TIRO-630666 format. One record per atom (N, C-alpha, C, O, CB): atom name; x, y, z; residue in three letters. Coordinates in pm, whole numbers, plus 32768, in hexadecimal, padded with zeros to 4 digits. Glycine has a CB too. Layout:
% residues N
("CA" (X Y Z) "ALA")
...
This chain:
% residues 90
("N" (878D E1C2 D026) "UNK")
("CA" (87EC E16B CFDC) "UNK")
("C" (882A E106 D005) "UNK")
("O" (8856 E0F9 D077) "UNK")
("CB" (8840 E1A1 CFB4) "UNK")
("N" (8836 E0A1 CF95) "UNK")
("CA" (8873 E018 CFCA) "UNK")
("C" (8902 E01F CFEA) "UNK")
("O" (895B E05B CFAE) "UNK")
("CB" (8863 DFA6 CF62) "UNK")
("N" (8909 DFB8 D07B) "UNK")
("CA" (8996 DFA1 D09F) "UNK")
("C" (89A3 DF16 D087) "UNK")
("O" (8950 DEBD D09B) "UNK")
("CB" (89BE DFC9 D130) "UNK")
("N" (8A22 DF0D D054) "UNK")
("CA" (8A6E DE95 D026) "UNK")
("C" (8A9C DE2F D0B1) "UNK")
("O" (8B02 DE4E D0EF) "UNK")
("CB" (8AFE DED1 CFCD) "UNK")
("N" (8A59 DDCD D0D4) "UNK")
("CA" (8A7C DD8E D154) "UNK")
("C" (8AE0 DD22 D115) "UNK")
("O" (8AE5 DD08 D09D) "UNK")
("CB" (89F3 DD4D D1B0) "UNK")
("N" (8B2F DCE5 D178) "UNK")
("CA" (8B60 DC69 D165) "UNK")
("C" (8B04 DC01 D13E) "UNK")
("O" (8B23 DBC4 D0D8) "UNK")
("CB" (8B9D DC46 D1D0) "UNK")
("N" (8AA0 DBE2 D177) "UNK")
("CA" (8A31 DB7E D132) "UNK")
("C" (8A19 DBB6 D0AB) "UNK")
("O" (8A18 DB5D D057) "UNK")
("CB" (899B DB75 D186) "UNK")
("N" (8A09 DC1C D081) "UNK")
("CA" (89B8 DC5E CFF4) "UNK")
("C" (8A2D DC45 CF7C) "UNK")
("O" (8A16 DC27 CF07) "UNK")
("CB" (898E DD2A D006) "UNK")
("N" (8ABB DC5D CFBF) "UNK")
("CA" (8B23 DC3A CF5F) "UNK")
("C" (8B36 DBC0 CF56) "UNK")
("O" (8B57 DB9F CEE4) "UNK")
("CB" (8B96 DC6D CF72) "UNK")
("N" (8B2B DB50 CFBA) "UNK")
("CA" (8B22 DAB0 CF87) "UNK")
("C" (8ADD DA7F CF37) "UNK")
("O" (8B01 DA36 CEDB) "UNK")
("CB" (8B07 DA5F CFD3) "UNK")
("N" (8A34 DAB3 CF5F) "UNK")
("CA" (89F5 DA95 CEE9) "UNK")
("C" (8A0E DABC CE39) "UNK")
("O" (89F6 DA77 CDD5) "UNK")
("CB" (898A DAC1 CF0F) "UNK")
("N" (8A4A DB4D CE47) "UNK")
("CA" (8A5A DB6B CDCE) "UNK")
("C" (8AD9 DB2A CD9B) "UNK")
("O" (8AE9 DB1D CD21) "UNK")
("CB" (8A55 DBF4 CDC1) "UNK")
("N" (8B23 DB09 CDE2) "UNK")
("CA" (8B9A DACB CDBE) "UNK")
("C" (8B91 DA37 CD77) "UNK")
("O" (8BD2 DA12 CD16) "UNK")
("CB" (8BE9 DAC5 CE39) "UNK")
("N" (8B34 D9EE CDBF) "UNK")
("CA" (8AEF D963 CD9E) "UNK")
("C" (8AA0 D96A CD18) "UNK")
("O" (8A9A D914 CCC0) "UNK")
("CB" (8A84 D936 CE16) "UNK")
("N" (8A6A D9DC CD1D) "UNK")
("CA" (8A05 DA03 CCA6) "UNK")
("C" (8A89 D9FF CC07) "UNK")
("O" (8A91 D9BB CBA2) "UNK")
("CB" (89AC DAD5 CCD3) "UNK")
("N" (8AD9 DA70 CC43) "UNK")
("CA" (8B31 DA81 CBE9) "UNK")
("C" (8B7B D9E9 CB92) "UNK")
("O" (8B77 D9CC CB1A) "UNK")
("CB" (8B92 DAD7 CC3B) "UNK")
("N" (8BBE D99E CC09) "UNK")
("CA" (8BF9 D918 CBEF) "UNK")
("C" (8BB5 D8B4 CBA5) "UNK")
("O" (8BE0 D86D CB4A) "UNK")
("CB" (8C15 D8DD CC60) "UNK")
("N" (8B23 D8BA CBE8) "UNK")
("CA" (8ABB D85A CB84) "UNK")
("C" (8AB5 D883 CAF1) "UNK")
("O" (8A82 D836 CA9F) "UNK")
("CB" (8A1A D863 CBB7) "UNK")
("N" (8AE2 D8F0 CACF) "UNK")
("CA" (8ABE D934 CA46) "UNK")
("C" (8B39 D923 C9F5) "UNK")
("O" (8B3A D8FE C980) "UNK")
("CB" (8A95 D9D7 CA52) "UNK")
("N" (8B95 D93F CA35) "UNK")
("CA" (8C2A D8FC CA0A) "UNK")
("C" (8C16 D87B C9DC) "UNK")
("O" (8C43 D866 C96C) "UNK")
("CB" (8C99 D8EF CA82) "UNK")
("N" (8BDE D81F CA15) "UNK")
("CA" (8BCF D788 CA16) "UNK")
("C" (8BA2 D768 C99F) "UNK")
("O" (8BD5 D720 C949) "UNK")
("CB" (8B76 D74E CA7C) "UNK")
("N" (8B19 D7B9 C99E) "UNK")
("CA" (8AA8 D7C3 C929) "UNK")
("C" (8ADE D7C9 C89D) "UNK")
("O" (8ACB D785 C839) "UNK")
("CB" (8A4F D848 C93A) "UNK")
("N" (8B34 D841 C8BD) "UNK")
("CA" (8B8C D871 C838) "UNK")
("C" (8BF7 D7F5 C810) "UNK")
("O" (8BFA D7CB C79C) "UNK")
("CB" (8BF0 D90D C861) "UNK")
("N" (8C35 D7CE C858) "UNK")
("CA" (8C8F D767 C828) "UNK")
("C" (8C4D D6C5 C807) "UNK")
("O" (8C83 D677 C7B9) "UNK")
("CB" (8CFF D760 C89B) "UNK")
("N" (8BE1 D6AA C847) "UNK")
("CA" (8B89 D63A C81D) "UNK")
("C" (8B33 D654 C7A2) "UNK")
("O" (8B09 D5F3 C763) "UNK")
("CB" (8B2F D616 C88E) "UNK")
("N" (8B14 D6D4 C778) "UNK")
("CA" (8AAC D6D0 C6FF) "UNK")
("C" (8AE4 D733 C6A5) "UNK")
("O" (8A9A D781 C66A) "UNK")
("CB" (8A0A D6F5 C724) "UNK")
("N" (8B73 D733 C696) "UNK")
("CA" (8BB1 D7AA C642) "UNK")
("C" (8B8F D79B C597) "UNK")
("O" (8B88 D7F9 C548) "UNK")
("CB" (8C65 D7A7 C65B) "UNK")
("N" (8B80 D721 C57F) "UNK")
("CA" (8B4D D6FB C4DE) "UNK")
("C" (8AD3 D752 C4C6) "UNK")
("O" (8AC8 D7A5 C46B) "UNK")
("CB" (8B1C D64B C4C5) "UNK")
("N" (8A6A D733 C530) "UNK")
("CA" (89E7 D74F C542) "UNK")
("C" (89E8 D800 C513) "UNK")
("O" (89CA D837 C4A9) "UNK")
("CB" (89B7 D723 C5EE) "UNK")
("N" (8A12 D82E C587) "UNK")
("CA" (8A3D D8C1 C58D) "UNK")
("C" (8A57 D903 C511) "UNK")
("O" (8A0C D95B C4E9) "UNK")
("CB" (8AB4 D8D0 C5D8) "UNK")
("N" (8ABD D8DD C4D1) "UNK")
("CA" (8B20 D913 C45E) "UNK")
("C" (8AAF D903 C3FF) "UNK")
("O" (8A97 D969 C3BF) "UNK")
("CB" (8BBE D8B9 C435) "UNK")
("N" (8A52 D882 C3DE) "UNK")
("CA" (89E5 D853 C367) "UNK")
("C" (8982 D8D2 C38C) "UNK")
("O" (896B D927 C336) "UNK")
("CB" (8990 D799 C37B) "UNK")
("N" (8949 D8DA C40B) "UNK")
("CA" (88E9 D958 C40B) "UNK")
("C" (8923 D9EC C3E5) "UNK")
("O" (88DF DA4C C3C5) "UNK")
("CB" (88AF D965 C49C) "UNK")
("N" (89BD D9E6 C3F2) "UNK")
("CA" (89FB DA79 C3C1) "UNK")
("C" (89FC DA63 C346) "UNK")
("O" (8A1B DAC9 C308) "UNK")
("CB" (8A8E DAAD C3F1) "UNK")
("N" (89E7 DA09 C302) "UNK")
("CA" (89F4 DA1A C273) "UNK")
("C" (8A5A D9CE C22B) "UNK")
("O" (8A56 D9B8 C1B2) "UNK")
("CB" (8A0C DA9D C259) "UNK")
("N" (8AC8 D99D C28A) "UNK")
("CA" (8B3D D97D C259) "UNK")
("C" (8B4B D8D9 C26A) "UNK")
("O" (8B7D D8B0 C2D3) "UNK")
("CB" (8BAA D9D3 C2A2) "UNK")
("N" (8B23 D880 C20E) "UNK")
("CA" (8B29 D7FE C206) "UNK")
("C" (8BC5 D7B8 C237) "UNK")
("O" (8BE6 D769 C290) "UNK")
("CB" (8B01 D7E3 C173) "UNK")
("N" (8C0D D801 C1CD) "UNK")
("CA" (8C89 D7B9 C1AC) "UNK")
("C" (8D01 D83C C1E5) "UNK")
("O" (8CFF D8A6 C1A7) "UNK")
("CB" (8C8D D78B C0EA) "UNK")
("N" (8D5D D82D C254) "UNK")
("CA" (8DA9 D862 C280) "UNK")
("C" (8E14 D824 C2CA) "UNK")
("O" (8DFF D7BD C30B) "UNK")
("CB" (8D73 D8A8 C2AD) "UNK")
("N" (8EA9 D86E C2C4) "UNK")
("CA" (8F0C D803 C312) "UNK")
("C" (8F05 D839 C396) "UNK")
("O" (8ED2 D8A6 C3B0) "UNK")
("CB" (8FB2 D7F9 C2DD) "UNK")
("N" (8F3F D7E2 C3F2) "UNK")
("CA" (8F52 D7F6 C48B) "UNK")
("C" (8FD9 D814 C4AE) "UNK")
("O" (9034 D7CD C484) "UNK")
("CB" (8F2B D77D C4DA) "UNK")
("N" (8FED D876 C4F7) "UNK")
("CA" (9078 D8A8 C4FA) "UNK")
("C" (9075 D88E C5AB) "UNK")
("O" (900A D88D C5E9) "UNK")
("CB" (9095 D962 C4B1) "UNK")
("N" (90FE D878 C5EE) "UNK")
("CA" (910E D881 C656) "UNK")
("C" (9140 D8E7 C688) "UNK")
("O" (91AB D916 C662) "UNK")
("CB" (9138 D835 C66F) "UNK")
("N" (90EF D921 C6F5) "UNK")
("CA" (9143 D9AB C74B) "UNK")
("C" (910F D993 C7E1) "UNK")
("O" (90AB D960 C815) "UNK")
("CB" (910B DA6A C70C) "UNK")
("N" (919D D9DF C816) "UNK")
("CA" (9198 DA1A C8A8) "UNK")
("C" (9146 DA74 C8BA) "UNK")
("O" (9175 DAE1 C89A) "UNK")
("CB" (9208 DA50 C8D9) "UNK")
("N" (90B6 DA79 C8ED) "UNK")
("CA" (90AB DAF3 C924) "UNK")
("C" (90D2 DB3F C984) "UNK")
("O" (90C6 DB04 C9F0) "UNK")
("CB" (9063 DAFC C931) "UNK")
("N" (90F8 DB9C C98D) "UNK")
("CA" (9157 DBF1 C9E6) "UNK")
("C" (90F8 DC2B CA5C) "UNK")
("O" (9086 DC54 CA47) "UNK")
("CB" (91A5 DC74 C98A) "UNK")
("N" (9134 DC29 CAD7) "UNK")
("CA" (90E0 DC68 CB4B) "UNK")
("C" (9144 DCE7 CB5D) "UNK")
("O" (91BE DCE6 CB72) "UNK")
("CB" (90CA DBFA CBE6) "UNK")
("N" (90E6 DD5D CB4B) "UNK")
("CA" (9122 DDEF CB76) "UNK")
("C" (9135 DE03 CC11) "UNK")
("O" (90E2 DDDF CC65) "UNK")
("CB" (90BB DE69 CB43) "UNK")
("N" (9191 DE31 CC27) "UNK")
("CA" (91C3 DE3C CC98) "UNK")
("C" (9158 DEBF CCDD) "UNK")
("O" (914A DEBA CD57) "UNK")
("CB" (926B DE57 CC85) "UNK")
("N" (9121 DF14 CCA4) "UNK")
("CA" (90E4 DF5D CCD1) "UNK")
("C" (902F DF64 CCD1) "UNK")
("O" (8FDA DFBB CCE9) "UNK")
("CB" (9126 DFB2 CC9E) "UNK")
("N" (902F DECC CCA4) "UNK")
("CA" (8F9A DE96 CC8F) "UNK")
("C" (8F83 DE27 CCF5) "UNK")
("O" (8FD9 DDD3 CD12) "UNK")
("CB" (8F7F DE58 CBF4) "UNK")
("N" (8F07 DE2E CD29) "UNK")
("CA" (8ECA DDB6 CD78) "UNK")
("C" (8E9A DD60 CD25) "UNK")
("O" (8E8D DCEC CD4C) "UNK")
("CB" (8E60 DDD4 CDD3) "UNK")
("N" (8E7B DD81 CCB2) "UNK")
("CA" (8E28 DD17 CC4B) "UNK")
("C" (8E63 DC9A CC32) "UNK")
("O" (8ECF DC99 CBF7) "UNK")
("CB" (8E15 DD4F CBBD) "UNK")
("N" (8E24 DC1C CC5B) "UNK")
("CA" (8E42 DB97 CC4A) "UNK")
("C" (8E0E DB66 CBD4) "UNK")
("O" (8E3D DAF9 CBB3) "UNK")
("CB" (8E19 DB4D CCB2) "UNK")
("N" (8DC1 DB91 CB92) "UNK")
("CA" (8DA5 DB65 CB12) "UNK")
("C" (8D92 DBD9 CA95) "UNK")
("O" (8D50 DC41 CA96) "UNK")
("CB" (8D2A DB12 CB25) "UNK")
("N" (8DEB DB9A CA22) "UNK")
("CA" (8DE6 DBFA C986) "UNK")
("C" (8D50 DBEC C941) "UNK")
("O" (8D24 DB7A C933) "UNK")
("CB" (8E67 DBB2 C8FE) "UNK")
("N" (8D0B DC51 C91A) "UNK")
("CA" (8C97 DC4C C8DE) "UNK")
("C" (8CC6 DC8E C846) "UNK")
("O" (8D03 DCF5 C82C) "UNK")
("CB" (8C21 DC9C C93A) "UNK")
("N" (8C90 DC28 C7F1) "UNK")
("CA" (8CB8 DC80 C75E) "UNK")
("C" (8C1B DC5A C70E) "UNK")
("O" (8BE4 DBEC C712) "UNK")
("CB" (8D6E DC2E C6EE) "UNK")
("N" (8BEE DCC6 C6D0) "UNK")
("CA" (8B6A DC88 C686) "UNK")
("C" (8BAC DC9D C5F1) "UNK")
("O" (8C0E DCDF C5CE) "UNK")
("CB" (8ABE DCE8 C6A4) "UNK")
("N" (8B4E DC4C C5A9) "UNK")
("CA" (8B81 DC47 C524) "UNK")
("C" (8AF0 DC0B C4F9) "UNK")
("O" (8AB3 DBA8 C522) "UNK")
("CB" (8C19 DBE7 C506) "UNK")
("N" (8AC6 DC85 C47C) "UNK")
("CA" (8A5D DC54 C43E) "UNK")
("C" (89D2 DC2A C489) "UNK")
("O" (8979 DBDB C469) "UNK")
("CB" (8A91 DBF0 C3FF) "UNK")
("N" (89E5 DC7C C4F8) "UNK")
("CA" (895E DC74 C546) "UNK")
("C" (8967 DBED C5A9) "UNK")
("O" (8908 DBC8 C5EE) "UNK")
("CB" (88D4 DC67 C4D3) "UNK")
("N" (89D6 DBB3 C5A4) "UNK")
("CA" (89EC DB2E C628) "UNK")
("C" (8A58 DB64 C669) "UNK")
("O" (8AB4 DBA4 C636) "UNK")
("CB" (8A1B DA7C C5F5) "UNK")
("N" (8A43 DB41 C6FD) "UNK")
("CA" (8AA9 DB78 C759) "UNK")
("C" (8B09 DAE8 C77E) "UNK")
("O" (8ADD DA76 C787) "UNK")
("CB" (8A55 DBC7 C7EE) "UNK")
("N" (8B79 DB0B C78B) "UNK")
("CA" (8BBD DA99 C796) "UNK")
("C" (8C2D DAAE C83B) "UNK")
("O" (8C81 DB08 C848) "UNK")
("CB" (8C15 DA86 C6F1) "UNK")
("N" (8C17 DA5F C888) "UNK")
("CA" (8C73 DA86 C90B) "UNK")
("C" (8CE7 DA08 C92E) "UNK")
("O" (8CD8 D98F C938) "UNK")
("CB" (8C00 DA99 C9A1) "UNK")
("N" (8D56 DA59 C93A) "UNK")
("CA" (8DBF DA00 C949) "UNK")
("C" (8DFC DA3C C9E9) "UNK")
("O" (8DEA DAAB CA1A) "UNK")
("CB" (8E32 DA0B C8B6) "UNK")
("N" (8E40 D9D1 CA1E) "UNK")
("CA" (8E69 DA04 CA7F) "UNK")
("C" (8EE4 DA3D CA92) "UNK")
("O" (8F3A DA04 CA4F) "UNK")
("CB" (8E58 D9C2 CAC3) "UNK")
("N" (8F13 DAA8 CAE1) "UNK")
("CA" (8FA5 DAC5 CACD) "UNK")
("C" (8FF4 DA96 CB18) "UNK")
("O" (8FD1 DA5D CB7F) "UNK")
("CB" (8FC6 DB38 CACF) "UNK")
("N" (9090 DAA8 CAE9) "UNK")
("CA" (90DC DA66 CB1D) "UNK")
("C" (90FA D9DE CAF4) "UNK")
("O" (915E D9A6 CB21) "UNK")
("CB" (90BD DA6E CB82) "UNK")
("N" (90B1 D9A6 CAA6) "UNK")
("CA" (90B9 D905 CA7B) "UNK")
("C" (90AC D91E C9DC) "UNK")
("O" (9075 D976 C999) "UNK")
("CB" (902A D890 CAC5) "UNK")
("N" (90F7 D8AB C9BF) "UNK")
("CA" (90F0 D88B C921) "UNK")
("C" (9077 D87B C8D9) "UNK")
("O" (9026 D83B C91C) "UNK")
("CB" (912E D814 C905) "UNK")
("N" (904F D89A C876) "UNK")
("CA" (8FCD D878 C835) "UNK")
("C" (8FD7 D86F C79B) "UNK")
("O" (901F D8AF C74E) "UNK")
("CB" (8F63 D8E1 C85B) "UNK")
("N" (8F70 D804 C781) "UNK")
("CA" (8F64 D7FA C6E2) "UNK")
("C" (8F02 D83F C6CA) "UNK")
("O" (8E9D D822 C70B) "UNK")
("CB" (8F51 D775 C69F) "UNK")
("N" (8EFA D898 C67E) "UNK")
("CA" (8E8E D902 C635) "UNK")
("C" (8E8E D90F C592) "UNK")
("O" (8EF9 D90D C554) "UNK")
("CB" (8EAF D99E C66C) "UNK")
("N" (8E32 D919 C562) "UNK")
("CA" (8E35 D92E C4D0) "UNK")
("C" (8E7B D9B0 C496) "UNK")
("O" (8E75 DA18 C4D7) "UNK")
("CB" (8DA9 D92E C4A3) "UNK")
("N" (8EAA D9AE C440) "UNK")
("CA" (8F10 DA0B C3F9) "UNK")
("C" (8EBE DA84 C40D) "UNK")
("O" (8EE3 DAD5 C462) "UNK")
("CB" (8F38 D9E7 C350) "UNK")
("N" (8E4F DA9B C3C6) "UNK")
("CA" (8E10 DB1F C3C7) "UNK")
("C" (8DE6 DB67 C456) "UNK")
("O" (8DDB DBE2 C45B) "UNK")
("CB" (8D96 DB10 C374) "UNK")
("N" (8DD2 DB19 C4C0) "UNK")
("CA" (8DAE DB39 C52E) "UNK")
("C" (8E42 DB66 C575) "UNK")
("O" (8E3E DBC4 C5C4) "UNK")
("CB" (8D58 DAC6 C56C) "UNK")
("N" (8EBD DB2A C55D) "UNK")
("CA" (8F45 DB33 C57F) "UNK")
("C" (8F79 DBB1 C55D) "UNK")
("O" (8FBD DBF2 C5AC) "UNK")
("CB" (8F90 DACF C544) "UNK")
("N" (8F54 DBE3 C4C3) "UNK")
("CA" (8F61 DC3E C46F) "UNK")
("C" (8F0C DCE1 C4CB) "UNK")
("O" (8F42 DD4E C4DB) "UNK")
("CB" (8F16 DBF7 C3D3) "UNK")
("N" (8EA2 DCC3 C4EC) "UNK")
("CA" (8E81 DD36 C518) "UNK")
("C" (8EBA DD4C C590) "UNK")
("O" (8EEB DDBD C595) "UNK")
("CB" (8E06 DD46 C519) "UNK")
("N" (8EC8 DCFE C60A) "UNK")
("CA" (8F29 DCF7 C659) "UNK")
("C" (8F9A DD39 C66C) "UNK")
("O" (8FAC DD7D C6D2) "UNK")
("CB" (8F43 DCA6 C652) "UNK")
("N" (8FFE DD2C C600) "UNK")
("CA" (906F DD42 C5C4) "UNK")
("C" (906D DDE0 C5B8) "UNK")
("O" (90B9 DE2C C5F4) "UNK")
("CB" (907B DCF1 C540) "UNK")
("N" (9008 DE03 C55C) "UNK")
("CA" (8FE8 DE86 C523) "UNK")
("C" (8FB7 DEE7 C579) "UNK")
("O" (8FC0 DF5D C556) "UNK")
("CB" (8F8D DE7C C4C1) "UNK")
("N" (8F8E DED0 C5D1) "UNK")
("CA" (8F65 DF05 C66C) "UNK")
("C" (8FA0 DF23 C6D4) "UNK")
("O" (8F80 DF70 C72E) "UNK")
("CB" (8F28 DEC3 C6A5) "UNK")
("N" (902A DEC2 C6C0) "UNK")
("CA" (9092 DED2 C736) "UNK")
("C" (9068 DE6F C7A0) "UNK")
("O" (90B6 DE59 C7FD) "UNK")
("CB" (9095 DF6F C779) "UNK")
("N" (8FEC DE2A C798) "UNK")
("CA" (8FE9 DDCB C7FE) "UNK")
("C" (9040 DD35 C819) "UNK")
("O" (904A DCEC C87C) "UNK")
("CB" (8F6E DDB2 C7F7) "UNK")
("N" (907E DD2F C77C) "UNK")
("CA" (90CE DCAE C79F) "UNK")
("C" (9152 DCDD C784) "UNK")
("O" (91B3 DC93 C794) "UNK")
("CB" (90AA DC24 C747) "UNK")
């Protein structure tokens, strides 16, 4: 059984942080790969639940994964935000 050490947690957090940056930087390309070339962008504040230690919100849309930092304002495609709202994540 694997044990999460502080070092492992830092590495995982670092990887997810890079994925958040990648999502922000390559949003248009990710949406195009998901089959949605035209979309509206909405501004939302990604909540940080009190009972969760997760720093990153992950939402999947048409085979593409989108990563957003919790507790911060994010610009996200409307279809992705809709999934988050329907699931009670936003």
